[in-house]
C-alpha positions in Angstrom: -2.1 -42.5 -18.5 -0.4 -40.6 -20.8 2.4 -37.9 -20.1 2.2 -34.9 -21.9 4.6 -31.7 -22.1 2.1 -28.3 -21.7 2.6 -25.8 -24.7 4.5 -22.8 -23.6 1.6 -20.2 -23.6 -0.3 -22.7 -21.4 2.8 -23.1 -18.6 3.2 -19.2 -18.9 -0.7 -18.8 -17.8 -0.1 -20.8 -15.2 2.7 -19.6 -13.8 1.3 -16.2 -14.0 -1.0 -17.0 -11.4 1.8 -17.4 -8.4 2.9 -13.8 -9.3 -0.4 -11.7 -10.2 -2.9 -13.2 -7.7 -5.1 -10.3 -8.0 -5.3 -6.5 -8.5 -2.7 -5.6 -5.4 -0.2 -8.1 -6.8 -0.5 -6.0 -10.0 0.3 -2.6 -8.2 2.8 -4.0 -6.1 4.6 -5.3 -9.2 4.6 -2.3 -11.3 4.9 0.3 -8.3 8.4 -1.3 -7.5 9.3 -1.5 -10.9 9.0 2.5 -10.6 11.0 2.4 -7.5 13.8 0.6 -8.8 13.9 2.9 -12.0 14.7 5.6 -9.3 11.6 7.3 -9.5 11.1 10.0 -6.8 7.4 10.5 -8.0 4.9 7.8 -8.2 1.1 8.1 -9.1 -1.2 5.1 -9.1 -4.9 5.0 -10.5 -7.6 2.3 -10.0 -11.2 1.8 -11.2 -13.4 -0.9 -9.9 -10.8 -2.1 -6.9 -8.3 -2.5 -9.8 -10.3 -5.4 -11.6 -11.6 -2.7 -14.4 -8.3 -0.4 -14.7 -4.7 -0.1 -12.9 -2.6 2.9 -13.6 0.5 3.3 -12.5 3.1 6.4 -13.9 6.7 7.2 -12.7 9.3 9.7 -13.8 11.7 7.1 -13.2 15.1 6.7 -15.9 12.3 5.2 -18.5 13.2 2.3 -20.8 15.3 2.5 -23.6 13.3 2.1 -26.9 15.0 -0.9 -28.1 14.5 -2.7 -25.0 10.6 -2.1 -24.8 9.2 -5.4 -26.1 11.6 -7.2 -24.4 10.5 -5.9 -21.1 7.3 -8.2 -21.5 9.4 -11.4 -22.0 9.9 -14.2 -19.1 13.2 -13.7 -17.7 13.4 -9.9 -19.1 15.4 -8.2 -15.9 17.7 -5.3 -15.8 18.6 -6.2 -12.0 20.9 -9.3 -12.3 22.8 -11.1 -14.6 23.9 -14.4 -12.9 22.8 -16.5 -9.5 25.5 -14.8 -7.9 24.1 -11.3 -8.3 21.2 -12.9 -5.9 23.7 -12.4 -3.0 23.5 -8.8 -3.3 20.3 -7.7 -4.2 19.5 -4.0 -3.6 16.4 -4.0 -6.1 12.7 -4.7 -5.2 12.3 -7.0 -8.9 15.0 -9.4 -9.8 13.3 -12.5 -11.3 11.8 -10.8 -14.7 8.4 -12.3 -14.4 6.1 -9.2 -13.4 5.6 -7.6 -16.6 5.2 -10.7 -18.4 2.9 -12.4 -16.2 0.9 -9.0 -16.2 0.7 -9.0 -20.1 -0.4 -12.5 -20.1 -3.6 -12.0 -18.0 -4.8 -8.5 -18.9 -4.7 -6.0 -21.9 -2.0 -4.1 -21.2 -0.2 -1.0 -22.5 3.5 0.1 -21.6 4.6 3.6 -22.4 7.9 4.6 -21.5 10.5 7.2 -22.4 14.1 6.6 -21.6 15.9 9.8 -20.1 18.7 9.6 -23.1 16.3 9.7 -25.7 13.6 12.6 -27.2 10.5 10.5 -27.4 8.6 7.8 -25.8 7.8 4.3 -27.2 4.4 2.5 -26.6 3.4 -1.0 -26.9 0.1 -2.6 -26.4 -0.1 -5.9 -25.8 -3.2 -8.5 -25.3 -2.8 -11.9 -24.0 1.0 -11.6 -24.0 0.8 -10.8 -27.7 2.2 -7.2 -28.8 -0.8 -5.8 -31.0 0.8 -2.5 -31.7 3.8 -0.5 -31.5 4.3 3.5 -31.8 6.5 6.3 -31.0 4.6 8.9 -28.2 5.1 12.3 -26.9 5.6 11.8 -23.1 8.1 13.0 -19.9 10.7 10.8 -19.1 9.5 8.0 -17.1 7.0 4.9 -17.6 3.2 4.6 -17.6 1.9 1.3 -16.9 -1.8 0.7 -17.7 -3.8 -2.5 -17.0 -7.2 -3.2 -18.3 -9.5 -5.9 -17.5 -6.8 -8.4 -15.6 -7.9 -11.7 -16.1 -10.2 -11.3 -19.0 -8.8 -14.1 -20.4 -9.5 -16.4 -17.6 -13.0 -16.1 -16.6 -12.5 -18.8 -13.8 -9.6 -16.8 -12.0 -11.3 -13.4 -12.6 -14.8 -15.0 -10.9 -12.4 -15.7 -7.9 -11.8 -12.0 -7.3 -12.8 -10.7 -4.1 -15.5 -7.9 -4.0 -14.0 -4.7 -5.5 -14.0 -3.2 -1.7 -12.2 -5.7 -0.4 -9.9 -5.4 -3.2 -9.4 -2.0 -2.9 -8.4 -2.4 0.7 -5.7 -4.7 -0.2 -4.3 -2.1 -2.9 -4.6 0.6 -0.1 -2.6 -1.4 2.5 0.3 -2.4 -0.1 0.3 1.1 -1.0 1.0 2.2 2.4 3.8 -0.4 2.8 5.5 0.9 -0.2 5.3 4.6 1.0 6.6 3.8 4.3 9.9 2.4 2.5 10.7 5.1 0.6 9.8 8.0 2.7 11.5 10.4 0.0 9.5 9.6 -2.8 6.0 11.2 -3.4 3.1 9.1 -3.7 -0.4 9.5 -4.8 -3.3 7.2 -5.1 -6.6 8.0 -7.1 -9.5 5.2 -6.6 -13.0 5.5 -8.7 -11.7 9.3 -10.0 -11.0 10.5 -6.2 -8.0 11.2 -4.6 -7.2 8.8 -1.3 -3.3 9.5 -0.7 -1.2 12.0 -1.4 1.9 11.2 0.5 4.8 14.1 -0.1 8.5 13.2 0.1 10.1 13.8 3.5 13.3 13.3 4.7 12.7 11.6 7.9 11.1 8.2 8.5 9.2 9.2 11.6 7.8 12.1 9.3 6.5 9.4 6.7 5.1 7.1 9.3 3.3 9.8 11.1 1.8 11.0 7.9 0.3 7.8 6.5 -1.1 6.6 9.9 -2.1 10.1 11.0 -0.9 9.3 14.8 1.9 10.4 16.5 4.4 7.8 17.0 7.9 7.0 19.4 10.7 6.5 17.4 13.2 3.8 19.2 16.6 2.8 17.4 19.2 0.4 18.4 22.1 -1.1 16.5 24.7 -4.2 16.9 27.1 -5.7 14.5 25.3 -6.2 11.0 22.1 -5.4 12.1 20.3 -1.9 12.8 16.6 -1.4 13.9 14.4 1.8 13.8 11.1 0.9 15.8 7.9 3.3 15.7 5.3 2.5 18.3 1.9 3.9 19.1 -1.1 3.3 20.9 -3.4 4.5 18.0 -4.1 1.5 15.5 -3.5 -2.2 15.2 -0.9 -2.2 12.5 2.6 -4.1 12.3 4.7 -3.2 9.1 7.9 -5.0 8.8 10.7 -4.1 6.3 14.1 -5.2 5.9 16.6 -3.1 3.8 13.1 -0.9 2.7 11.3 -4.0 1.3 8.0 -4.7 2.5 8.5 -8.3 4.1 7.0 -11.2 5.5 8.3 -13.4 8.4 6.0 -15.4 10.6 8.7 -16.0 13.5 10.3 -12.2 13.6 6.3 -11.1 13.4 5.1 -12.8 16.3 8.3 -11.7 18.2 7.5 -8.3 17.7 3.8 -8.7 18.5 4.6 -10.1 21.8 7.4 -7.6 22.8 5.5 -4.3 22.1 2.0 -6.0 23.0 -0.5 -7.6 20.3 -2.4 -5.0 19.6 -0.1 -1.9 19.6 0.8 -0.2 16.0 4.2 -0.9 15.1 6.4 -0.2 12.3 9.8 -1.8 12.3 13.0 -1.0 9.7 15.4 -3.5 9.9 19.0 -2.7 8.0 21.1 -5.2 7.1 24.2 -6.6 4.3 22.2 -8.3 1.5 24.1 -11.5 2.0 22.2 -12.0 5.3 19.2 -12.4 3.4 17.1 -14.8 1.2 14.9 -12.8 -0.8 14.4 -15.9 -3.5 11.8 -17.6 -1.4 8.5 -17.0 -3.5 7.9 -15.3 -6.8 5.9 -12.5 -4.9 9.2 -11.7 -3.1 7.5 -10.9 0.0 8.9 -13.5 2.1 12.4 -13.5 3.5 14.6 -15.2 5.5 17.3 -13.7 7.8 20.6 -15.3 9.2 21.4 -14.7 12.4 17.6 -14.2 13.3 18.1 -14.4 16.8 20.7 -12.0 17.1 17.9 -9.2 15.5 15.3 -10.5 17.9 17.8 -10.2 20.9 18.7 -6.1 19.6 14.6 -5.5 19.1 13.8 -6.7 22.2 17.0 -4.5 23.7 15.8 -1.5 21.9 12.4 -1.8 23.5 11.9 -0.2 26.7 10.5 -3.1 28.0 8.7 -6.4 26.7 5.4 -5.1 28.4 5.3 -1.5 26.7 2.2 0.1 27.3 1.8 3.3 25.6 4.2 6.0 23.9 5.5 8.9 26.2 4.8 11.9 24.2 3.1 15.2 25.0 -0.1 14.1 23.8 -0.6 11.4 25.9 -1.2 14.0 28.9 -4.3 15.2 27.0 -6.0 11.9 27.6 -7.2 9.5 24.9 -11.2 9.4 25.0 -12.8 5.9 24.9 -15.1 6.9 22.3 -15.2 10.1 19.8 -16.7 13.1 21.4 -19.2 14.4 19.1 -18.6 18.2 18.4 -21.2 19.1 16.3 -23.0 18.9 12.7 -22.1 21.3 9.9 -24.7 22.4 6.8 -26.3 18.4 7.9 -23.5 17.3 6.1 -20.5 17.0 8.2 -20.3 15.2 11.7 -17.8 16.7 13.8 -15.9 14.8 16.3 -13.0 14.8 18.7 -11.0 11.8 18.6 -7.9 11.8 20.8 -5.8 14.4 19.6 -7.7 15.0 16.4 -10.6 16.6 15.0 -12.5 14.4 12.4 -15.1 15.6 9.9 -16.9 12.8 8.7 -19.3 12.8 5.8 -22.8 11.7 7.0 -23.8 10.0 4.0 -20.6 7.9 3.4 -20.5 7.4 7.3 -24.1 5.6 6.7 -23.0 4.0 3.6 -20.3 1.9 5.0 -22.6 1.1 8.4 -25.4 -0.3 5.4 -22.4 -2.0 3.8 -20.4 -4.1 6.5 -23.4 -3.7 9.4 -26.6 -4.6 7.3 -24.4 -6.6 4.6 -26.2 -4.7 1.6 -24.7 -4.4 -1.4 -22.5 -1.2 -2.2 -25.2 0.1 -4.6 -27.9 -0.8 -2.3 -26.0 0.6 0.8 -25.8 4.1 -0.8 -29.8 4.1 -1.8 -30.5 3.3 2.0 -28.0 5.6 3.4 -29.2 9.4 4.5 -27.8 12.1 2.3 -25.9 15.2 2.3 -28.2 17.7 3.7 -30.5 15.6 5.2 -31.3 17.1 9.2 -30.0 14.0 11.5 -30.2 14.4 15.3 -27.6 14.0 17.9 -27.9 10.8 18.6 -28.0 9.5 15.6 -24.4 11.3 14.5 -23.0 9.5 17.8 -24.4 6.1 16.8 -22.5 6.6 13.4 -19.5 7.6 14.7 -20.0 4.9 17.3 -20.3 2.4 14.4 -17.5 3.6 12.7 -15.1 2.4 15.2 -16.2 -1.0 14.7 -15.9 -1.1 10.7 -13.5 -3.2 9.5 -12.5 -0.7 6.8 -12.7 2.9 8.6 -11.2 4.7 5.2 -13.2 4.7 2.6 -16.9 4.0 1.5 -17.7 0.8 -0.4 -16.9 2.9 -3.7 -14.0 4.0 -2.5 -14.3 7.7 -1.6 -12.9 8.9 2.4 -15.3 8.6 5.1 -13.5 11.6 6.9 -11.0 14.5 6.9 -9.2 15.0 10.0 -6.8 17.7 11.7 -4.3 17.3 14.4 -5.0 19.6 17.5 -1.8 19.9 17.9 -1.0 21.7 14.5 -3.8 24.0 15.0 -2.8 25.4 18.8 0.2 25.9 17.1 -0.9 28.3 14.4 -2.4 29.8 17.1 0.8 30.5 19.0 -0.2 27.8 21.9 1.4 25.0 23.5 -0.8 21.5 23.2 
């Protein structure tokens, strides 16, 4: 069999699959670009779970107009200039492949205004080729829009997950970057509805509690080149790991933390260490990180925890007791199911709760689940309301309906007591 050299465009499309596996990776790369541009405000919009549309807007320093066409070229980066720079990386991006990969597999619009220029510049790209360029009026910053991801790779597009699954992956990625950057405000809109709106805060604990809507205990430790901040809670089943504000994947460290904190306890772990102790260039997605002196880091984490069998937080809220099941309070306007769960009042939309039940438990499609569900205004009895909120505990996705609308709004009881001049 003869050996042939692949054309450059074929090689590029193959390589782009390593960087952009789906909508979530696309959102990740665009958000990281915004953060690297020193934005303090990042807004994300998705349609159809990101398959149809992704938009990321920021107020960073922008791209110089003369460089905007370079931004979609392979290897184009403002982060590093030499191999040695990899030893002191303090940005999310550095490979110069993200925008290039996105532009190859979508209909891509990139508009940006550099902070030293009076107007912005826009390019429209299809399949990696610039099809138009023009000046645009816009504020300082960048706005990237991705239409029809993998439109020119129908087999890859066919392997994308259902909209609800892709949407959930985006939500988790969005939360991770919000947790990593508390001084930045983040907003996410899905299918025309606001899902998250995190205001900029000064304290890590404030951002952790805002994202999870739970109360966390903060533990910290420092030894040599490592500093660790741990946030622990009984309320969820999450583990987020950050090194130098980068969300990372490290199996050994993750398993150690799970064993140390209890497998099903929520834990957010922030690690600070000099860049020369890290290798972030393991995979094009830049999430896998190797850490030198990892054993010393584990010892520090172990000493920081109160004990290896930590079973709960010691906050005031714990004295109130935590119900095993939500307690039904009532139903408002035959639309909102009100329940007390832990230290929060939940206001569930009865239609959306039923829709999620029909989608996950009964296995209906999103459209059929919607049609089969009770409506706002339909009168339901207490038993049905209790069954719905009990089912909510078993949902894989407890946050939104199959179409992306939030299932509930909740209020921390401590805030209500405080407004009434009482201690909680």
